[in-house]
N, C-alpha and C positions, 0 to 999 in steps of 0.2 A: 309731712306738711312743708310747704314751700317757705321761702324766706318772706314772701309777701303775698297776700291774697286781697283781691279787690273785686267787688261786684258792681254792676251798673245795669239799669234797665235799657232795653233796646227801643229806641223811638222809631215806630213804623210810620213812615210818611208815604202814602200811596201815590203822591205826586212826584216822588223821587224817580230819576231816570231808570232805576232798576226795575220799575214797574211798567215801563213802556213796552214790554213784550206783549205777546198775545195775552188776552185777559187770563189771569191765573187766580186760583183759589188757595194758593199756599205762598209762604214766604220764599222769595228767591234766595238761592245759595249765596250769590254774590253780596246780597244785603247782610247776611249773617257774617260772612267773612269780613266785610268792611267794618261792621260793628265790633267784632272781636279784635281786629287789627288796631282799630282806634283805641280800644281799651288797653291793649298791650302797649301801644305807643305812650299813652298817659302813664302807665305803670313804670315804664322804663325812662321816663323823662325825655321822650322824643327820639329814642334810639332807632325807631323804625323809619325815621325820615332823615337819616344822616347819609351824606354822599359817600362816606368811607366805611359803610357797613353793608353786609349781605344778609339776606333773610332766607332761611330754610323753613318752608311751610309744609305741614302735613295735616290735612283735615279730612274727616269723614262726616257723612250726613246720614245718620241711622234712621231718621224719621222725618216726615213732612212737618214743616213748621206751618201752623195755621195763621190766618190773617187776624183772627180773634184770639185773645188770651195773652196775658203778659209774658214777655220774654226777658229772662235775666241772663246777663253776660258775666262770666266769671273768669278771672285771670289769676293763676297761681304761679309765682315766680320762684325759680330755683337756679341761681346762677344766670347763665346766658340763655337758658331754655325756659319758655313760658308755656304752661298748660292752659288751654283755653276751652271753655264750654259755653254753649248757648242752651239754656234750659227753659222749657215752656210749660206753663200750667194751663190745662184745658179741663174745666170741670174739676173732678177729683184726681185727675191723672197728671203726674209730673214726669216729663221725659226729656232726654237729651235730643236736640234736633241738629246740633253740630258740635263736634269736639275735635281737638287736635293740639298741635304744638307749633310754636314758632321759636327758632333758634337764631339769635342775633350774633353775627360773626364779623370780625375785622376783615375787610375785603383785601386780603393780602395775596391771594392766589390769582385772581383775575381782576384787571383794572375796571373800576366802575365807570371811568371817564376816558375812553380812548381818544386819541388825537384825531381830529378831522379838519379839513379845510373849512374856512368860513366861520370858525367859532365866534360867537358873540351875537349872531343874528338867529332868529327863529327859523328853522328849516321845516316848513310845512308842506308835505307832498300835495300836489294838485289833485282834487277830486276826492270823492268818497265812494266806498263800497255801496252797492244798492241796498237801501235801508231794509227792505223786506227780507233780504238774505241773512241779515243779522238780527231779525225780529225787532227792529226799531220802527217807531212811528214818527220820530222827530229827527231830522237830519243832523241836528246839533249834538245828538247823543251817539252818532255813529263814530266809532273809534278806529276804523280801518279804512285805508285807501283801497283802490281797486286791486284785486288779486292778480298775480302772474303765476303761470305754471311752466315748469321746465319740461323737456321731453322725458326726463327721468321721474316725473311725477311729484316734484317738490312745489308746493304752493307757498307763496310769500305775499305778505301785505304790509304796507307801511302802517305804523301806529300813529294815529292822529291824537288830538287833545279834545276831550269832551269838557266844555265849559262848566257843566254841572258837577263834574267829578274832579276837575283839576285843582290841585292844591295851590294856595297862594304862594308867591315867591318864584324862584328860578329852579325848583326841583319838582320832579313828579312824585305823586303819592303811589305807594305800592299797589293800591287797588286799581290804579289805571292800567298797569301791566296785566293784572288778573282779568280785568274786564275786557281788555283787548284780546286776550287768549280765549276768553269765553265766546266773544263774538266770532272769532275765527272758527271755533268748533261749530257754532250754529251755521256759519256759511258753508263749511266743509260738508256738513250733513246734507246740504242741498246740491252743491255743485260737484262734489266728489262722490257722495254716497247715494245721491238720487232720492232723498227723502222729500215728500211733499211739504209745502210751506206751512201747513197747519199742525205739524207734529209738536209734541211736548218733549223737551229735552231736560231730563232730571239729573241733577248732580249726585254722584255716588262718592267720589273721592277727588281731592285736589292736593297735589304736591307741587312744590316749586323751589327752585334755587335761583334767586334773582337779586340784582342790586337793590338795596333798600330805597334809594332815591336818586335815579338817574337825572341828569340835567334836563330841564324842560325843553331846551333847544337842541338836544341830541337827537338826530334822526334815527328812530328805532324801527325795527321790522320784526314781525313774528312769522315763523315758518313751520311747515309740517310736510312730511314726505309720505306719500301714499304707500301703505304697507301691502304686502303680498296677501292675496286671498280676498274673499268676499266680506263686505262690512256686516257687522252684527248689530243687534239692537243695543247690547251693552258693549261699548267701545272705549278703549283707552287712547286718547289723543296725546301724543308726545310732541311738544312744540318747542322751538328754539327762539331765543330772544337775541337780536343782533343789532350792531351799529357799525356800518361800514364793513370791514373785514373781520371785526372782532365779534366773537361769540360771548355774549354777556350772561346768559343763563338759560334755564329750562323751566317749562311749565307742563305738568301732566294732569289732564282732566279726564276722569272716568265718568261717563254718562250713560244713561239708559234712555233710548228714544222710543216714544210710544205714540200711537195714533190717538186721536181724540177719544175714540171708543174705548181703547185699552186703558187710557188714563182715567176715564170716568169709572171704569170697573175697579181699578186699583184704589181710587180715592173713596169709593163707596164700600169697599170690603171691610 
């Protein structure tokens, strides 16, 4: 038993920007992670939004979350590590749809705030990535700038700010980094792996080691290097988070890409 346990319902708002993807019939993984991180932040008294902290995240998504049926979020705290679970009741069935851990650490090994010229003004890269490449319908929810690719096969995108997700104040929310990485994965599926625009990308696992709350005006980038070999339906995307010449963290997202026909078969099984 942890030192502290707290539960809370997940409020599902279908007008939330997480639902601006292709029409879906299940709860998006980023919505579950956002809800669980919000509960963890409450339990720790705001530790997940401190500029001098790092977060180590590890989440698995063992089942689809349905749009109907109550979802309960649970946080068990034992020291610096929090156990997190999203449980859903559909009919007589109760199952975990997301579970994992978050460890909150002092950011002693890598600085959360590197020095860079022009501190004090908001550095917003010009332009947005093409919305359809990141499965967005509203330009204001696109969190990536246009991609660049090096001859060595490294893709890099500036991280923008999404008004609907941005935290108030001068610090970013952790889910902003996770959502930017998710949008990079969607884009890479099309421009690097050649997937058609109507595919479904389902989360399997998410791990990350990131600053808890980077400054809002710190110009961030996310990157990914093309691996050797042919892409597969189930793929692990290992991404870096950078500011200037500083490497700030990593995000790893394991996904399974399915055609609309394959997705319908899985959902009806």
